[in-house]
C-alpha positions in Angstrom: 64.3 -146.6 -34.8 61.4 -146.3 -32.4 63.5 -144.3 -29.9 64.8 -142.0 -32.7 61.2 -141.3 -33.8 60.1 -140.5 -30.2 63.0 -138.2 -29.8 62.2 -136.3 -33.1 58.5 -136.0 -32.1 59.4 -134.6 -28.7 61.8 -132.1 -30.3 59.1 -130.9 -32.7 56.6 -130.4 -29.9 59.0 -128.4 -27.8 59.8 -126.2 -30.8 56.2 -125.5 -31.4 55.7 -124.5 -27.8 58.7 -122.2 -27.9 57.4 -120.6 -31.1 53.9 -120.0 -29.6 55.3 -118.4 -26.5 57.6 -116.1 -28.3 55.0 -115.2 -31.0 52.3 -114.2 -28.5 54.5 -112.2 -26.1 54.3 -108.4 -26.1 57.7 -106.9 -26.3 57.8 -103.9 -23.9 60.8 -101.6 -23.9 62.3 -100.7 -20.5 60.4 -97.9 -18.8 62.0 -94.5 -19.1 61.0 -93.3 -15.6 58.9 -90.3 -14.6 58.8 -87.1 -16.7 61.5 -84.5 -15.8 59.8 -81.6 -14.0 62.9 -80.2 -12.3 64.5 -77.0 -13.7 68.2 -76.7 -14.1 70.4 -76.4 -11.0 73.4 -74.2 -10.8 76.4 -76.3 -9.8 79.2 -73.8 -10.3 79.8 -70.1 -11.2 83.0 -68.1 -11.8 83.3 -65.9 -9.9 81.2 -67.6 -7.2 77.7 -66.3 -6.6 77.6 -63.7 -3.8 81.2 -62.6 -4.4 82.5 -59.5 -2.7 85.2 -57.1 -4.1 84.1 -58.1 -7.6 86.2 -56.2 -10.2 85.8 -58.3 -13.4 83.4 -58.1 -16.3 82.8 -61.8 -17.2 80.6 -64.3 -15.4 80.3 -68.0 -16.2 77.6 -70.3 -14.8 77.5 -74.0 -15.2 74.3 -76.0 -14.7 73.6 -79.7 -14.1 72.0 -80.2 -17.6 71.8 -78.6 -21.0 70.0 -75.2 -21.0 68.1 -72.9 -23.3 68.1 -69.1 -22.6 65.1 -67.4 -24.1 64.7 -63.6 -24.8 67.3 -62.3 -22.4 66.6 -58.7 -23.3 63.0 -59.1 -22.1 63.8 -61.2 -19.1 67.1 -60.1 -17.6 67.0 -57.3 -15.1 70.3 -55.9 -14.0 70.3 -53.7 -10.9 71.4 -51.0 -10.7 70.1 -50.4 -14.3 72.6 -50.8 -17.0 73.6 -48.2 -19.7 74.7 -50.9 -22.1 72.9 -54.3 -22.0 75.2 -57.2 -21.2 76.2 -59.8 -23.7 74.5 -63.0 -22.8 75.5 -66.3 -24.5 75.0 -70.0 -23.7 76.3 -73.3 -25.0 75.4 -76.8 -23.7 75.1 -76.4 -19.9 77.0 -73.1 -19.6 75.7 -69.6 -19.4 78.1 -66.6 -20.0 77.5 -63.0 -19.2 79.8 -60.2 -20.3 79.2 -56.9 -18.5 79.6 -53.9 -20.8 79.3 -51.1 -18.2 81.9 -49.8 -15.8 81.1 -51.0 -12.3 80.5 -48.5 -9.5 82.5 -48.8 -6.3 80.9 -50.2 -3.1 77.8 -51.2 -5.0 75.6 -54.3 -4.9 74.7 -55.7 -8.3 72.0 -58.3 -9.1 71.2 -60.2 -12.3 67.7 -61.5 -12.3 67.0 -63.7 -15.3 63.2 -63.9 -14.9 61.9 -66.8 -17.0 64.9 -66.9 -19.4 66.7 -70.0 -18.1 65.2 -73.4 -18.7 66.2 -77.0 -19.5 66.5 -77.8 -23.2 64.4 -81.0 -23.2 61.3 -80.3 -21.1 61.5 -76.5 -20.9 61.4 -76.4 -17.1 61.9 -72.8 -16.2 64.3 -71.7 -13.5 62.1 -68.8 -12.3 63.8 -65.6 -11.2 67.2 -67.2 -11.2 69.4 -64.5 -9.6 73.2 -63.9 -9.4 74.5 -61.3 -7.0 77.9 -59.7 -6.4 79.3 -56.6 -4.7 82.2 -54.3 -5.7 82.7 -53.6 -2.0 83.2 -55.5 1.3 79.4 -55.9 2.0 76.0 -56.3 0.4 73.1 -53.9 0.4 70.2 -55.8 2.0 67.2 -53.5 2.1 63.9 -54.3 0.5 60.9 -52.4 -0.8 57.5 -54.1 -1.5 54.2 -53.0 -3.0 51.4 -53.5 -5.5 50.2 -51.7 -8.7 46.5 -51.6 -9.4 44.6 -50.0 -12.4 42.7 -47.1 -10.9 39.9 -47.2 -13.4 38.7 -50.8 -12.9 40.8 -52.3 -10.0 42.5 -54.9 -12.3 46.1 -55.8 -12.8 48.4 -55.2 -15.7 51.5 -57.4 -15.1 53.4 -55.9 -18.1 54.0 -52.6 -16.2 57.6 -51.8 -15.1 58.1 -50.5 -11.6 61.0 -48.1 -11.2 63.0 -46.3 -8.5 64.7 -43.0 -9.2 67.2 -40.9 -7.2 66.2 -37.7 -9.1 62.9 -36.3 -7.8 62.2 -34.0 -10.7 59.0 -34.7 -12.6 60.9 -34.8 -15.9 63.3 -37.6 -14.7 60.8 -40.3 -15.7 61.0 -39.0 -19.3 64.6 -38.1 -19.6 66.5 -40.5 -17.4 66.8 -44.2 -16.9 65.7 -45.4 -13.4 68.2 -46.6 -10.8 66.4 -49.8 -10.1 63.5 -51.6 -11.8 61.2 -54.6 -10.8 58.6 -56.7 -12.4 55.0 -57.3 -11.4 53.7 -60.8 -10.7 50.3 -62.0 -11.8 48.7 -60.3 -8.7 50.3 -57.0 -9.3 52.9 -57.4 -6.5 56.5 -56.2 -6.8 59.6 -56.4 -4.6 63.0 -54.6 -4.8 65.9 -56.4 -3.1 69.4 -55.5 -2.2 68.7 -51.8 -2.0 71.0 -49.3 -0.3 69.7 -46.8 2.3 68.5 -43.5 0.9 65.6 -41.6 -0.7 64.0 -42.8 -3.8 61.0 -41.8 -6.0 58.7 -44.7 -7.0 56.8 -45.0 -10.3 55.3 -47.6 -12.6 54.8 -47.2 -16.3 54.4 -49.1 -19.6 57.8 -49.4 -21.0 57.0 -49.4 -24.7 60.1 -50.1 -26.8 62.3 -51.0 -23.9 63.7 -47.5 -23.4 63.0 -47.5 -19.6 61.4 -44.1 -19.9 57.8 -42.9 -19.7 57.2 -41.1 -23.0 53.5 -41.6 -23.9 50.7 -40.1 -21.7 48.2 -42.4 -23.4 50.0 -45.3 -21.7 49.5 -46.4 -18.1 51.5 -44.5 -15.4 51.5 -44.5 -11.6 53.4 -42.5 -9.0 53.8 -42.4 -5.2 53.1 -38.9 -3.8 56.1 -38.8 -1.5 59.7 -40.0 -1.5 60.4 -43.5 -0.3 63.1 -43.7 2.5 64.7 -47.1 2.5 66.3 -48.2 5.8 63.2 -47.5 7.8 60.3 -49.7 8.3 57.9 -49.3 5.4 54.5 -50.9 4.9 53.9 -52.2 1.3 53.1 -49.4 -1.0 50.1 -49.3 -3.4 50.3 -47.4 -6.7 47.2 -46.7 -8.8 48.0 -46.6 -12.5 46.1 -44.5 -15.0 46.4 -43.1 -18.5 46.2 -39.2 -18.6 44.9 -39.2 -22.2 42.9 -41.7 -24.1 44.5 -43.2 -27.2 42.7 -42.2 -30.4 40.1 -44.8 -31.3 39.7 -46.1 -34.9 36.0 -46.2 -35.9 34.1 -48.3 -38.4 31.7 -46.6 -40.8 28.3 -48.1 -40.1 24.7 -47.5 -41.1 21.3 -48.0 -39.5 21.3 -51.2 -37.6 25.1 -51.4 -37.7 25.6 -52.2 -41.4 29.2 -51.8 -42.6 29.7 -49.3 -45.5 29.9 -51.2 -48.9 31.1 -50.3 -52.3 28.8 -50.0 -55.3 29.2 -52.0 -58.5 31.6 -49.5 -59.9 34.0 -50.0 -57.0 33.4 -46.6 -55.5 32.6 -46.1 -51.8 29.0 -45.6 -51.0 28.4 -41.8 -50.6 25.3 -42.1 -48.4 25.3 -40.6 -44.9 25.8 -43.5 -42.5 24.9 -43.9 -38.8 24.1 -46.6 -36.3 21.5 -46.7 -33.6 21.3 -48.2 -30.1 18.4 -50.5 -31.1 18.8 -54.2 -30.4 16.9 -56.4 -32.8 14.6 -53.4 -33.4 13.8 -53.3 -29.7 14.1 -50.1 -27.7 15.2 -50.0 -24.1 12.6 -48.2 -21.9 15.3 -46.7 -19.8 17.4 -45.1 -22.6 17.0 -42.4 -25.2 17.1 -43.4 -28.9 20.6 -42.6 -30.0 21.9 -42.1 -33.6 25.7 -42.1 -33.9 27.4 -40.8 -37.0 30.9 -41.8 -38.1 31.7 -38.3 -39.4 30.7 -35.1 -37.6 27.6 -33.3 -39.0 28.1 -30.1 -40.8 24.4 -29.2 -40.8 21.3 -30.6 -39.1 17.6 -29.5 -39.5 15.3 -30.9 -36.8 12.2 -29.8 -38.7 13.0 -32.5 -41.3 12.7 -35.2 -38.6 9.2 -36.6 -37.6 8.4 -38.9 -34.8 5.2 -41.0 -34.7 3.6 -44.0 -33.1 1.3 -46.9 -33.8 0.6 -48.5 -37.2 -1.3 -45.4 -38.2 1.8 -43.2 -37.8 0.2 -40.9 -35.2 2.4 -37.8 -34.7 4.3 -37.5 -31.4 5.4 -34.0 -30.3 6.5 -34.2 -26.6 10.0 -35.4 -27.3 13.4 -33.8 -27.2 16.2 -33.9 -29.8 19.7 -33.2 -28.5 22.9 -33.0 -30.6 26.1 -33.5 -28.6 29.2 -31.3 -28.7 31.1 -33.6 -31.0 28.4 -33.2 -33.7 28.5 -37.0 -34.1 25.5 -38.0 -31.9 21.8 -37.3 -31.9 19.6 -38.3 -28.9 15.8 -38.5 -28.9 14.6 -38.3 -25.4 11.0 -39.5 -24.8 9.0 -41.1 -22.0 8.5 -44.5 -23.7 5.4 -46.6 -23.4 5.9 -50.3 -23.0 5.4 -52.7 -25.9 4.6 -49.9 -28.4 5.4 -49.3 -32.0 7.3 -46.1 -32.9 8.6 -44.6 -36.2 11.4 -42.1 -36.6 11.3 -40.6 -40.2 14.4 -38.9 -41.4 14.1 -36.7 -44.5 16.9 -37.2 -47.0 18.0 -33.6 -46.4 17.8 -33.7 -42.6 21.6 -33.7 -42.1 24.9 -33.4 -44.0 28.2 -34.5 -42.6 31.5 -32.6 -43.0 32.4 -34.7 -46.1 29.2 -33.6 -47.9 27.3 -36.9 -47.5 23.5 -37.0 -47.1 20.8 -39.6 -47.2 20.0 -40.7 -50.7 16.3 -41.0 -49.8 14.0 -40.6 -46.8 14.8 -43.2 -44.2 12.5 -44.7 -41.5 13.4 -46.4 -38.3 10.5 -48.5 -37.0 10.9 -50.2 -33.7 9.0 -51.6 -30.7 9.7 -50.8 -27.0 10.3 -53.6 -24.6 7.7 -54.8 -22.1 7.7 -54.2 -18.4 8.1 -58.0 -17.9 11.4 -57.8 -19.8 12.9 -56.1 -16.7 13.6 -57.1 -13.1 13.2 -55.1 -9.9 16.5 -54.7 -8.1 17.2 -53.8 -4.4 20.7 -53.8 -2.9 21.5 -53.1 0.8 25.2 -52.3 1.4 27.1 -52.9 4.6 30.3 -50.9 5.4 29.7 -48.3 2.7 31.7 -45.1 3.2 29.4 -42.4 2.1 32.0 -39.7 2.8 33.9 -40.8 -0.3 31.0 -39.9 -2.6 30.5 -43.5 -3.8 29.2 -44.3 -7.3 27.8 -47.8 -7.9 28.9 -49.2 -11.3 27.3 -52.2 -13.0 29.7 -53.9 -15.4 29.4 -56.5 -18.1 32.4 -57.7 -20.2 34.4 -54.7 -18.9 31.8 -52.3 -20.2 29.9 -50.0 -17.7 26.2 -50.6 -18.2 25.0 -48.4 -15.3 26.4 -45.7 -13.1 24.5 -44.5 -10.0 25.7 -42.1 -7.2 24.8 -43.4 -3.8 23.5 -41.1 -1.1 22.5 -44.0 1.3 23.4 -47.6 1.9 20.3 -48.7 -0.1 19.9 -48.8 -3.9 16.7 -49.6 -5.6 15.4 -49.7 -9.2 11.9 -50.8 -10.3 13.1 -51.5 -13.8 16.6 -53.0 -14.4 17.9 -54.9 -17.4 18.3 -58.6 -16.6 21.7 -60.2 -16.7 24.9 -61.0 -14.7 26.8 -58.0 -13.4 30.1 -57.3 -11.8 29.8 -54.5 -9.2 32.4 -51.7 -8.6 32.4 -48.7 -6.3 33.9 -45.5 -7.6 35.2 -43.0 -5.0 34.1 -39.9 -6.8 36.3 -37.2 -5.3 35.1 -34.3 -7.4 31.4 -35.5 -7.4 31.0 -35.3 -11.2 29.6 -38.9 -11.4 32.4 -40.4 -13.5 35.9 -41.7 -13.1 38.7 -39.1 -13.6 42.3 -40.0 -14.3 45.2 -38.4 -12.4 47.6 -35.7 -13.6 51.3 -36.1 -12.6 53.4 -33.4 -14.3 53.2 -30.2 -12.3 50.1 -31.2 -10.3 50.8 -34.6 -8.7 47.1 -35.3 -8.8 46.2 -39.0 -8.1 43.4 -40.7 -10.1 40.0 -41.5 -8.6 39.9 -45.1 -7.4 37.5 -47.8 -8.5 37.2 -50.9 -6.2 35.7 -54.1 -7.7 33.4 -55.8 -5.2 33.8 -59.6 -4.6 30.1 -60.2 -5.1 28.6 -60.6 -8.5 24.8 -60.4 -9.0 22.4 -61.9 -11.4 19.2 -59.9 -12.1 16.3 -62.1 -13.3 13.6 -60.7 -15.5 10.1 -60.3 -14.0 11.5 -60.9 -10.5 12.2 -59.0 -7.3 16.0 -59.3 -7.0 17.3 -58.5 -3.5 20.9 -58.6 -2.3 22.9 -57.8 0.8 26.4 -56.9 -0.1 29.5 -56.0 2.0 31.0 -52.9 0.3 34.4 -53.5 2.1 34.7 -57.0 0.5 36.8 -56.3 -2.7 38.6 -58.4 -5.2 
């Protein structure tokens, strides 16, 4: 009995130990390995990639994993350019393309899928996956490289389409599809591959609607001034894109101080004449005229019903100038401002009427104070490698808006009063010496746009401080 008791006791103790061990253990599933970062790999195609004497119309491509094909119409580039877009289908790990155009003899074709092909699980993109074939005994192997830059600000728009035409007529870009097209990368670069020898005309444009034609002069456009001859050694080309005409801007009705037009209690639109000024928090910049901008052009305007005064005693000021611009939408009061001084602009209710018949409902007064000298900084810039023969204009830019424009007649620029802040600097090559950027004009004139070059160096102007900079004008972004 004693032996049996000891045996049972030992069995109980062992069971408790087993229970404790299994109860406290963390159950960890087997590791799944590192995350898949490899895009699909082509393992077979029918006909094989780089086939010669190709005469079919159906291509099948098999990958090493299941695939997803996104937006083939936006991604797939067929060269030479198609008349009818191919049928693109996919299932599991197989991609099928059915060509709907008749193939030209002795021609090299490429299908570049851009960012369309990716694996179905992780979305790893097989970038610029390209399939090539020839209907003849050899492949065209010439290349053409270049870059597209926005002429007005030196920036990049990677949504532009670069195109090669055989037809050199100006109207070809509007009436015909190009022979070859290419994409821009994030730095504005493009490359055409597998080109034949010959003469081409090089353009870039915004392909709105996918028509592969340039149809809107308010959209960006660029052209090379002479034909491109493939087959000879060519340096990379640079195209400068511009819009010949500005798109019509939509405006917001605003009142003094930028107040949006409201409706009255009856639900009708407020019939008061509305305008906005260039005052900021009722502060006037010493370097600018006071500007009133009207949403609707003025039909009539009477300067005798405007009075300008200063100080809390409303002392009349007479030595100022009022100018109405050619659009009838802007009034400027030009005056030699005194620092830290109170001014009043009093507008009689009948001083102006816009073309819809709106007037002020009562006399309106704008009271404001000018800034102090201490609110500005002194700025001096010494430029190296500045080409004065190109009539340079120095542009100060904040958030893509030009805050100052100054023609340069020497390598040194200086201003005793300059608004503090951080600025990007650009140099405009002002060909016609009118002090502003001018777009090009292609049709009939082949006039290239003026070029703006962003400088690599940014500056910060500090208030109440002598800000001095040495800048290399040849160092551009």
